[in-house]
N, C-alpha and C positions, 0 to 999 in steps of 0.2 A: 253539512260542511260550513254553513254560515247561519248566523242568527237572522231571523226574518221579522220584519215589523212593517206595518203600514203607518205612514205619518197620519196621526189622527185628524179627521176632518173637522172635529170640533174640540175645543179645549175642555178638559175634564177638571181643570183647576178653578174655573170660575163659571158663573151662570151665563156670562156673555159668550155667545157662540161666534166663532170666527172660522172662515174658510181658509185653508192652506192654499197658497198661490205658488205656482212654478213659473219662472221666467223662461222664455224660449226665444232663440234667435237663429236665423239661418241666412245663407246666401242663396243664389239662384240654383245651386246644385242640390239644395236641401228642401226646396219648397214642398214637394210631394210628401217627403218624410215628415216635415213639420206639420202639415195638415193632418196626416194620419195620427201622429203622436198627440196633437192637440185634441183630436176626437177621442182618442184612448184615455187621455188624462181627464177630460171632462166626463167621460162615462164612469170614471172612478170617483167623481166628486171633487176634483181639483178645479180651482180657477186657474186660468193661464194668462199671463201677461205676454202678449205676442209682440216681439220686437222685430220679427223676421220679415223678409220680403214675401210678397204673395204672388210673385211672378217668376218666370224662368228667364227673364231678361238679365243679362250680366250686371252684377253689382259688386261693390267692394265690401267683402265680409266684415272688416272691422267696424263699419258703420252700424251693423246689426248685432255684433257681438259685444261691443263695449257696454251698451245699455243693460244687457243681461248680467255681465260681470259687475257693473255698478250696483245693480239691485242686490246681488249676493254680497258684495263688499259692504254695503250700507245696511245689510240685514233687513231689507224690505221683503225679501223672500229667503227661504231656507236653501233652495236649490235652483239650479239653472240647467238648461239643456241647450246645447249649441250644435249646429249642423252645417258642415260645408263638404266639399267634394272629398278631401282627404282627411278632414278633421284636424289637420296640423295647424293651419293658419288660424282657425278658430280657437284652438287650445292655446296657442302662443299669445294671441291677443288677450284672451281672458286672464291668463296667468300674469299679465302685467299689473293687475289690480291686487292690492293688499288683501290678505286673508282669503284669496280665491285659490282653490286647488282644483283646476280643471284637468280631468283625466281623459286622454284620448283612448277610447276603447273600441274593440271590434268583436268581442265575444262577451257573453254574460259572466263568464268566469273571471275575465279581467275586470269587469265592472265590480263584481263582488270583492275582489282584492283591493281595488281602488277605494271602495267605501270602508272595508274592514281595516286596512292597514294605513291608508293615506287620508282618511276622512275627506275624500273628494266631495266637493259641493257643487261642481258643475260637470256634467257628462258631455263630452265632445264625441259626436258620432260622424264617422266618415261615410257619407251617403253613397259614394261610388264603390265602396268596398264591403258593404254589408247589405243584406236583404232587408226589406221592410219588416217581415216577421222577426228577424234577428234584432232589428233596432227596437221594436216594441218590447221584446223580451229583455233587452238591455235596460230600457227605461224602467220596466217593472222591477228588475233586480236592483237598480240604482235606488229606487224609492223604498225598497223593502229590506235593504241590508244595513245593519248598524255598524258604526265605527266601534272597533274592539277596545280602543284606549290602551291602557297598560303600557307595555314597552313601546307601542306605536305612538303614544301621545308625545313622548319626548322627541321622537324623530320628527313628527309633524311640527312641533314647536321650533325646530331648527330650520324649517323651510324658508321662512321669510328672511329677507336681507335686513340687517339693522343699520 
């Protein structure tokens, strides 16, 4: 159904090795998910820039989402993962940044389409509406699905406001 690839851990174009880094951010509703996703990513060889809270104490999600979106916007990282209770506030916050395409997803099929058709570069996970195994599967799909380009490219180019 979709092309699969893993982001290479090391560059094949140069002799200099570099690790791919994923930025992650969460509010209090996503702490347990964030911890599990970080462990999963690290087990796959990714470095993780953690901007999320590490407690379940109430916090303001924009404080933890903007740094992820800024890293994606400035191309410090290729992808970000953001987590809040509904995923909506996190996605809305991230999408205020230029060249950020945060997709709110709750199944791996929606994730695949967000990557294939929309070139999503941030995955927004609704912790209160997905199971942890589902969230891990979505992360895996997000990182292994390629943007199809073609007719989708011109549509993606029309997303940003001028």
